[in-house]
Residue, then its C-alpha position, 0 to 999 in steps of 0.5 A: m369925217p362927219a356927214p353933211t347937214l342937208v338942206f334940200l334933200c329930204f329922204d324917205a326910207s324903205s327896206d324890203t324883205d331881202g334886207v335891202h334898204t332905199f332911200d329916196a330922195l326928190a328936190s324941186t327947185s329953181r334953176e337958181r338954186h339947182a347947183a346947191v341940190m347938186a353940190e348935196v347930191d355930190e355930198v351924198l354920193a361922196w360920203a357913201a363912195r368913201r364908206f362903202p367904197d365897192g360901189p356904186g354897182d349892182l347888188d346883184e353883183g355884190a356892191s354894197w350900194g347902188q345909185d339912180l340920179q334924174v335930172t329933169p328940167e321943168g321950165d324955170w325948174v328943175s327936178v332932181s331925184l335920187s334913189l340910193s339902195g344899198t345893203a343892211a349895212f349900209g342902209e344902216a350907216f346911211a340912216d345913222a349919218f343922215a338921220g336929219a335928212i329922213g323924213q325932214g328938210e326943205d322942198 
């Protein structure tokens, strides 16, 4: 199954010297568009769970990926922050599957 096309989530990628790859996205939209953002979050997390079923979890305890999701209402707007961290294998697969959403997208 191909990865979904993302409109709202745009990921910044980084890696550390221990080989942990991190992908961070932030989307801030009106409340009316919030459901569409959360649908994209659900699709990304479903892809990760299908492809790497040993996550999400603590990387130090052997999981291949972990997540941090924050949803913050701000008046008529809602900000969503999604951070995924994973092993080198996870990072390579994520970067390949979501290449179109790394470094580009719509806020």
